[in-house]
C-alpha positions in Angstrom: 29.2 -11.2 -11.7 29.7 -7.8 -10.0 31.5 -7.5 -6.7 30.6 -5.4 -3.7 33.1 -3.9 -1.3 32.1 -2.9 2.2 34.5 -0.5 3.8 34.7 0.4 7.4 33.0 -2.6 8.8 33.4 -2.7 12.6 35.5 -5.6 13.8 32.8 -7.0 16.2 30.3 -7.1 13.3 32.8 -8.9 11.1 33.5 -11.4 13.9 29.8 -12.1 14.4 29.4 -12.6 10.6 32.3 -15.0 10.6 30.8 -16.9 13.6 27.4 -17.0 11.9 29.0 -18.4 8.7 30.9 -21.0 10.6 27.7 -22.0 12.5 25.9 -22.6 9.2 28.9 -24.4 7.6 29.3 -21.7 4.9 32.1 -19.5 3.8 31.9 -15.8 4.8 31.1 -14.9 1.2 28.3 -17.5 1.0 26.8 -16.3 4.2 26.9 -12.6 3.1 25.3 -13.5 -0.2 22.5 -15.3 1.6 22.0 -12.4 4.0 21.8 -9.9 1.2 19.5 -12.0 -0.9 17.1 -12.6 2.1 17.1 -8.8 2.9 16.1 -8.0 -0.7 13.4 -10.7 -0.8 12.0 -9.4 2.5 11.2 -6.1 0.9 9.1 -7.6 -1.9 5.3 -7.9 -1.4 3.3 -10.3 -3.5 0.1 -9.2 -5.2 -1.8 -11.6 -3.0 -0.3 -10.2 0.2 -1.2 -6.6 -0.9 -4.8 -7.7 -1.7 -5.1 -9.5 1.7 -3.8 -6.4 3.5 -6.3 -4.1 1.6 -9.1 -6.4 2.5 -8.0 -6.4 6.1 -8.0 -2.6 6.2 -11.4 -2.4 4.5 -12.9 -4.7 7.2 -11.1 -2.9 10.0 -12.3 0.6 9.0 -15.7 -0.3 7.5 -18.2 2.3 8.5 -15.6 4.6 10.0 -15.6 8.2 8.9 -12.1 9.5 8.7 -10.8 12.9 7.7 -7.0 13.0 7.6 -5.5 9.8 6.3 -2.1 10.4 7.9 -2.9 8.1 10.9 -4.1 5.4 8.7 -1.0 5.5 6.5 1.2 5.4 9.6 -0.7 2.4 11.0 -0.5 0.6 7.6 3.3 1.2 7.4 3.7 -0.1 11.0 1.7 -3.3 10.1 3.7 -3.8 7.0 7.0 -3.4 8.9 6.0 -6.2 11.3 5.4 -8.7 8.6 
């Protein structure tokens, strides 16, 4: 299994990570693996979530005439970032 090396980690950050690992009764390595796994999973959107979001946008903007889609795209990104 590949290894990852993180250089230049600030001491307060490392201290907080160690504290978090201890609080969860895990080694620092196990805590870091979990944090990284959860971060990657948080970026994934299921097909069902995408369809639900598209349906929500269709309902929200039904009957609305829009020209430039820039504002709609920004709003959609903001909503996606909240979830």
